[in-house]
Structures are given as C-alpha cells and as structure tokens.
C-alpha angles and dihedrals in degrees: 000000000000104000129190118206128204130181144152099195132151123220112292144072096321094058092042089054095049091049091050091050090050091050090050094050092048090050088055091057101261122140115234135188126180137219128186143148120254089254090072114098100257099179097051111084088340117216089203088075090064106033147352109298124201116202105201121199118268126160124214103215125218109250113225115205093234090058088078088073095052120093128239120337095351088074129040087330088079088078091052089049089054089052089050090054090050091046092050092055093046090050091050092053094044093049090048089053091061095229120179095225140352121226110205124200127198127288117232092213103042103012094217109052123217095229094104090069091062102040123100088182112090107266135208121189118205099205109200089179143331122248092286095197089068096052109029121071091212092062098029114126108239131202128243113296114245141064101255126116093262092054091049092050092049091048091050093050094047092047090051094050095045092051090047092051092047089051092051091048092051094049093045092050092050091057095067121090090221136008121206126196136192101234145011087253090057091048090054091046091054092047092047095048102041110003088244119147118222141172127241116240106175118217126229145218126244101241091188088063102033106049144129117280135177097274118136112235114240134194093277135119118211130208125189128201145079116303091251132124098250089059085062101214086166092071091047090054093047090048092053090044090057090063113094111267095244090056099036113128129213112261115220116191121192121194145148110205119044141189098218095207089053092046090054091047095052093045088056091047091052091051092049092049095044093243117150099227120185116190116202115189130194097349123169123263089249091055091046092052089050091051092048092050092048097050125091091221145337123251114209119193106155117144112247094330107194092220115333121207095205100081092050092046088052091048090051086060090049091252116142121226133225106198143166107252103239139105121005094336088083087068097049102037119057113197113252091358107076098352147340123278117207111204099223144012096272110140092203092055092043091049091049091053090050092047093048091054093046089055094046106058092167091059092043090053091050093050091047094050091047089051093052091051091044091055094044092050103040115005101062131131088232091064091044093051093046091053092044093050091052092050092049091051090049089057091052092049091052 
C-alpha cells in the first residue's frame, strides 16, 4: 500500500507509538510519506529518518484576552480555522499523490484534527485520546466561583466554547472512514462522548529498547509521566509517606513535560512528608531503562489513563507495577500476575501494596518475570502492526 501519514504530536508516548507503527508498516513493504505542521515535535522520534516529511505552514495565533468575549471564529475559533486551512492544504497534496489510504494521528491542539473532512483518499484516524478536558470533570475547565455578574459571564463563555469544541470534535470524527483506539476503555469513552464506533488496535513496547540489564535493584520506587496534575504524583507521594519511616523507599519520578507550579507544589509536599523525591526530567531512553531496571517496582497513579505505556515498559524490564485499577491500565496490568491493582485512590492502601511488595522480593521477582513474558508474548509492535495492516486493508476493500 501507498500510505500517507499526518500528525501534530508533541514528544511523548503518542509520537513514539506513531513512529513504531510507521516502522512496522515500512518493514512490511509499504510505502509511507508524512505530513505535519511545524508545531509537531520534529526532533523527537523523527519521521524524516524513515520517509519524506512535508512540513506544511500553520500559524499559532496570539490569543488576546478580549477574544474570549467574541463569538464563533472571531474568537478562539480563529486558531481552529487556521488548522482547517493547514488541513485543507495537506489533504490537497495527499489526494494529488494518489495514496491508497491516509493514517491520521492526534493533534496536540484539538485532539481530533479536521483533515478527514477534506480528504478524498480513504482515511483512518488512530485516536490516542479525545480532548479530555472537554469530557472529564476532573480536567474540565471551570468558571469563576461565585454568583456575581462576572462569574455568570465567564461561565456562559466557557460553556459556549466547550460546546463548540465538542461539536467540532464530533463532526471531525464522523469524517473518517475508520477510527482506531488503543484500548477497550478508549473505545467506550469515544462511544460515550460522541456515539462513534471504533476498533481496538493495541499498541506495543519496543523490547529491543526496554529490556532487562545487569542493574542491581535498590530500595526505590519509580513513577513515570509528565509532571502534571492528572498524573497525580501527589497520591504517589502520600502513598510512600504512609510507609513507616524505617522502610520508606526513595521515589524517583521521570517525566518530560512539566507544569512548573505543580512541580514546586509536589516537591514541597515531599519535603513536608519526609519523602525522598528525585525528579528526573527529559532523560534518554538508555537512562530510563537503567532506572526501570534499578527500581524495586513502579507506582502508577495516573487518572483514567486511556492506555498508558509506562506499566508495560516497566514490565519489559522485569519490573512489577503497583497501580490504581482504572482506565486502560486494567487491560495491561493483571492483579497478582504482572503487578498489583489497588481498587481506589486511597494512599494508605496504595502504600500498603507497595510496602508488601518491597518486603516480599520473591513475589516481586515472580510478578516482574511474568510481566516480561506478558510483554514479549502479547504487547509487541509486530502484533500491533499486523492488526493495523489488516484494518487499513479492510478500509480499502470497503
């Protein structure tokens, strides 16, 4: 097949996944070519190393505060209109190239991109996640507290914009010939939010990159994820703090993106709770693999993560996982097989699960070895690419 690729992804798991899918399709003999705006992270897992990459003009507009009070595309919608213009030009070039199918990744600014509405080429959108702030109360932007006129105006404006964004997302999703998702949880989320059916195409882990080495495991617990509130580092700190001081492990947290105010807040919390917190930012994959191999276990506290690479990456390094049983993690971590699932967000219960595993190295070793076998058997990029290839060919047959 001749496959066009589009994405507007930052550095992180989403871009890593799209690159791995592209590598798998190329290895199977397919011809790929890539399109993206300049806002995509071009130097992280670069597509240009694998194929021709076209960076098509797209302007990030300066948002003036008063624009919040303007309706429709005179306000914040101007940025969406600019993305539409970019998508229209990409679609024109892709259609002119006579590609068999176009595989569309996520957009860091609007989650679901509008390019499907302009393509004549059959299109498949791999939806890593929707714009979660529009659909989840935990991340939902709220208006000013109070009952005054200003609070009511702000609430009205936010409500208008959120409804407008949801409407755009629904229309843009409907334009694709097929939508793929990374978990059964994500499929349910899409169906609940927009009534759109999708198919699960599980992702994989690069076992040549994430693997067991000769590191000696120390009394440390590792967490992995951006320093942002929905990753809930706060609960991880409170869980470690609940462990008796003489048994309390060091908590290492590895992440790329960061909300600096939140980072400062959690560092202060760790000091106040006598938790030895080590923040590692933007480390290499080699350093990450070393950290995973040297840790006793991984703690995973993200809120409703659609899939979550981190537990599987830890398992690939034979590191067991203690996780809160919600979102896509329930599909990747099996309780008492490759990790421990805690039923709710109780730091005391989470800390007890961590402490139990620290004091039972034989059980931790068993869970870690099961996890490594689990990844090697089921969570591979070969399986993902095989499933993806079949789904792309199904679209062409239809």
